[in-house]
C-alpha positions as CSV (number, residue, x, y, z in Angstrom):
1,M,-4.8,-22.7,-1.9
2,T,-3.3,-21.9,1.5
3,N,-4.1,-18.5,3.2
4,S,-0.7,-18.4,4.8
5,S,2.6,-17.2,3.4
6,L,5.3,-19.8,2.6
7,N,8.3,-17.6,1.8
8,V,11.6,-18.9,3.1
9,S,13.2,-15.4,3.7
10,P,11.5,-12.4,5.2
11,I,9.8,-10.1,2.6
12,P,9.3,-6.4,3.5
13,I,6.3,-4.6,2.1
14,L,6.9,-0.9,2.1
15,T,4.2,1.6,3.0
16,Y,4.2,5.1,1.4
17,H,1.5,7.8,1.3
18,Q,2.3,11.0,-0.5
19,I,5.3,11.7,-2.6
20,A,5.5,15.5,-2.5
21,P,7.4,18.5,-1.1
22,A,7.0,18.7,2.7
23,P,4.1,20.6,4.0
24,P,4.8,23.4,6.5
25,K,6.3,22.5,9.9
26,G,3.7,21.8,12.5
27,T,1.3,20.1,9.9
28,P,-0.2,16.9,11.4
29,Y,1.3,13.7,10.0
30,R,3.9,15.7,8.1
31,S,6.2,12.6,8.3
32,L,3.9,10.7,5.8
33,V,4.9,13.1,3.0
34,V,8.2,11.8,1.4
35,A,10.0,14.3,-0.9
36,P,10.2,13.3,-4.6
37,L,14.0,13.4,-4.6
38,D,14.2,11.3,-1.4
39,F,11.8,8.7,-3.0
40,A,14.0,8.6,-6.2
41,R,17.1,8.0,-4.1
42,Q,15.3,5.3,-2.1
43,M,14.3,3.4,-5.2
44,A,17.8,3.7,-6.6
45,W,19.2,2.5,-3.3
46,L,16.9,-0.6,-3.4
47,K,18.1,-1.3,-6.9
48,L,21.7,-0.9,-5.8
49,L,21.1,-3.3,-2.9
50,G,19.8,-5.9,-5.4
51,Y,16.1,-5.7,-4.6
52,Q,13.3,-5.9,-7.1
53,G,10.4,-3.6,-6.1
54,L,7.1,-5.4,-6.8
55,S,3.4,-4.7,-6.7
56,M,1.2,-7.0,-4.6
57,P,0.2,-9.2,-7.6
58,A,3.8,-9.6,-8.6
59,L,4.8,-10.2,-5.0
60,M,2.2,-13.0,-4.4
61,P,4.3,-15.9,-5.9
62,Y,7.1,-15.0,-3.5
63,L,4.8,-14.8,-0.5
64,R,3.3,-18.2,-1.5
65,G,6.8,-19.7,-1.7
66,E,6.4,-20.4,-5.5
67,R,9.3,-18.1,-6.3
68,Q,12.4,-17.0,-4.4
69,G,14.4,-13.8,-4.9
70,K,15.5,-10.6,-3.3
71,V,12.2,-8.7,-3.5
72,V,10.3,-6.0,-1.7
73,G,6.7,-5.0,-2.0
74,I,5.9,-1.3,-2.7
75,T,2.5,0.1,-1.6
76,F,1.0,3.5,-1.6
77,D,-2.1,4.2,0.6
78,D,-5.0,6.4,-0.5
79,G,-4.4,7.1,-4.2
80,Y,-2.8,10.6,-4.3
81,L,-2.3,12.3,-7.6
82,N,1.3,13.0,-6.5
83,N,1.9,9.2,-6.7
84,L,1.3,9.4,-10.4
85,T,3.2,12.6,-11.1
86,H,6.2,12.0,-8.8
87,A,6.4,8.2,-8.1
88,L,5.5,6.6,-11.4
89,P,8.5,8.0,-13.4
90,V,10.8,6.8,-10.7
91,L,9.3,3.3,-10.6
92,Q,9.5,3.0,-14.3
93,R,13.1,4.1,-14.3
94,Q,14.0,1.3,-12.0
95,R,11.6,-1.1,-13.7
96,F,9.7,-1.6,-10.4
97,S,6.0,-2.0,-9.9
98,A,3.8,-0.9,-7.0
99,T,0.2,-1.2,-5.7
100,C,-1.7,2.0,-5.0
101,Y,-4.7,1.4,-2.7
102,V,-7.5,3.8,-3.6
103,V,-10.9,4.9,-2.2
104,S,-13.4,4.2,-4.9
105,Q,-16.1,6.8,-4.0
106,L,-13.5,9.7,-3.7
107,L,-11.7,9.4,-7.0
108,G,-10.7,12.9,-8.3
109,Q,-11.6,14.5,-4.9
110,T,-9.3,15.0,-1.9
111,N,-8.4,13.2,1.4
112,V,-11.5,14.5,3.1
113,W,-11.2,11.9,5.9
114,D,-8.1,13.8,7.1
115,R,-9.8,17.2,7.5
116,E,-10.7,16.8,11.1
117,V,-7.1,16.2,12.2
118,G,-5.8,19.2,10.2
119,I,-4.0,17.4,7.3
120,P,-4.1,19.7,4.2
121,A,-6.3,18.6,1.3
122,S,-4.4,16.9,-1.5
123,P,-5.9,15.7,-4.8
124,L,-6.6,12.1,-5.4
125,M,-6.3,10.4,-8.8
126,T,-9.3,10.3,-11.1
127,L,-10.4,7.2,-12.9
128,A,-8.5,8.3,-16.0
129,Q,-5.4,9.0,-14.0
130,L,-5.6,5.5,-12.4
131,R,-5.7,4.1,-15.9
132,Q,-2.5,6.0,-16.6
133,W,-1.0,4.4,-13.5
134,I,-2.0,1.0,-14.7
135,Q,-0.7,1.7,-18.2
136,G,2.6,2.6,-16.6
137,G,2.9,-0.9,-15.3
138,Q,1.4,-0.4,-11.9
139,D,-1.4,-2.0,-9.9
140,V,-4.5,-0.6,-8.2
141,G,-5.8,-2.1,-4.9
142,A,-8.9,-1.4,-2.8
143,H,-9.0,0.9,0.3
144,T,-12.8,0.9,0.9
145,R,-15.3,3.2,-0.7
146,H,-15.0,6.1,1.7
147,H,-11.8,5.5,3.8
148,V,-13.8,4.4,6.9
149,H,-13.0,3.0,10.3
150,L,-14.4,-0.4,9.7
151,P,-15.0,-1.3,13.4
152,Q,-17.3,1.8,13.7
153,L,-19.7,0.4,11.1
154,S,-22.3,-2.3,11.0
155,V,-21.5,-5.6,9.3
156,A,-23.7,-4.7,6.3
157,E,-22.0,-1.3,5.9
158,C,-18.5,-3.0,6.1
159,Q,-19.5,-5.5,3.5
160,D,-20.5,-2.7,1.2
161,E,-17.3,-0.7,1.8
162,I,-15.2,-3.7,1.1
163,A,-17.0,-5.6,-1.6
164,L,-18.4,-2.7,-3.6
165,C,-15.0,-0.9,-3.6
166,K,-13.6,-3.9,-5.5
167,S,-16.5,-4.2,-7.9
168,E,-16.6,-0.4,-8.6
169,L,-12.9,-0.2,-9.3
170,E,-13.0,-3.3,-11.5
171,A,-16.0,-1.9,-13.5
172,G,-14.3,1.5,-13.9
173,L,-10.8,0.2,-14.7
174,G,-11.5,-3.0,-16.6
175,V,-8.9,-4.9,-14.6
176,P,-8.9,-7.3,-11.6
177,V,-8.6,-5.6,-8.2
178,A,-7.4,-8.4,-6.0
179,H,-5.6,-6.7,-3.2
180,F,-7.0,-4.8,-0.2
181,C,-5.7,-2.5,2.5
182,Y,-7.5,-1.8,5.8
183,P,-7.9,2.0,6.3
184,Y,-6.1,3.2,9.5
185,G,-5.0,-0.5,10.0
186,D,-8.3,-0.7,11.8
187,F,-10.1,-4.1,11.6
188,T,-11.3,-7.2,13.4
189,A,-11.5,-10.9,12.5
190,A,-15.0,-10.3,11.2
191,H,-13.5,-7.8,8.7
192,V,-10.9,-10.3,7.6
193,A,-13.7,-12.7,6.8
194,L,-15.5,-10.1,4.7
195,V,-12.3,-9.4,2.8
196,Q,-11.9,-13.1,2.1
197,Q,-15.6,-13.4,1.1
198,A,-15.2,-10.5,-1.4
199,G,-12.5,-12.5,-3.2
200,F,-9.3,-10.5,-2.3
201,E,-6.0,-12.4,-2.5
202,S,-4.2,-10.3,0.0
203,A,-4.8,-7.5,2.5
204,T,-2.2,-5.3,4.2
205,T,-2.3,-3.7,7.6
206,T,-0.3,-1.1,9.6
207,A,1.3,-3.8,11.8
208,R,5.0,-3.3,11.6
209,S,7.2,-6.2,10.5
210,R,8.6,-7.9,7.5
211,C,6.5,-10.8,6.2
212,H,7.7,-14.2,7.5
213,A,6.5,-17.7,6.7
214,G,3.1,-18.4,8.2
215,E,1.7,-14.9,7.8
216,D,-2.1,-14.7,7.1
217,L,-2.2,-13.3,3.6
218,L,-5.2,-11.2,4.6
219,Q,-3.4,-9.6,7.5
220,L,0.1,-8.8,6.1
221,P,2.4,-6.5,8.1
222,R,4.3,-3.7,6.4
223,V,7.4,-1.5,6.8
224,P,6.6,2.3,7.0
225,I,8.9,4.7,5.1
226,V,8.5,8.2,6.2
227,R,9.9,11.7,5.4
228,R,13.1,11.3,7.6
229,T,13.9,7.6,6.6
230,S,17.5,7.7,5.5
231,R,19.0,5.2,3.2
232,L,20.9,3.6,6.0
233,A,17.7,3.3,8.1
234,M,15.9,1.8,5.1
235,W,18.6,-0.9,4.8
236,V,18.2,-1.7,8.5
237,K,14.4,-1.9,8.1
238,L,14.8,-4.3,5.1
239,A,17.8,-6.5,6.0
240,T,17.6,-6.9,9.8
241,S,15.0,-7.8,12.4
242,Y,14.5,-4.1,13.4
243,E,11.0,-3.9,12.1
244,D,10.0,-7.4,13.2
245,K,10.7,-6.2,16.8
246,K,8.3,-3.3,16.3
247,R,5.4,-5.7,15.9
248,L,2.7,-5.4,18.6
């Protein structure tokens, strides 16, 4: 099986974090919190434009060139409880699926990795809530055990963070966890090799672009959707080369 994408048309993979009311002005990374009403309008807009929103498992046949269609990947980083409460009903209404990348050792806790930069604490889904997410037609992916900067760790530590995240989630949820996301988009070629060794089918990054033919399936770029992304801006991100030009 090839490790490169073979899709004919560019495929965008959207990146979301929290779906919640905006935190106070001046809060660090406030842009990463998308209001529930805005998210609902964005998903309705995707449907109106003829897109099918898909989780990473559902998107893979399109990335591999086995299927063709007007599709967009939908991903959520970190595993916030507000993804379950605010995003799941919207996804179900549009008959979309999405992948939520979670931190296996912090289930039911908060985003403690954000504390030093001043981002307010927000609850993360518990194992039981992740099961609700899956029962609602959605997918769970891996985001390491502790939301770490992989390049700051030893090879052995990185192997544990990547491989054990997968096995812990699979043991707790009873379903395959085949898709990975690099925390902070921070990784090297050695980490890509560890992700492959752990048996993941895909891995997403913070590199900005739609996915074109020839992408490494373990280094997929994504399209960020933030608090102020309008529906027109969203269309531009999906249907034009705007995001492709943002790639570093």
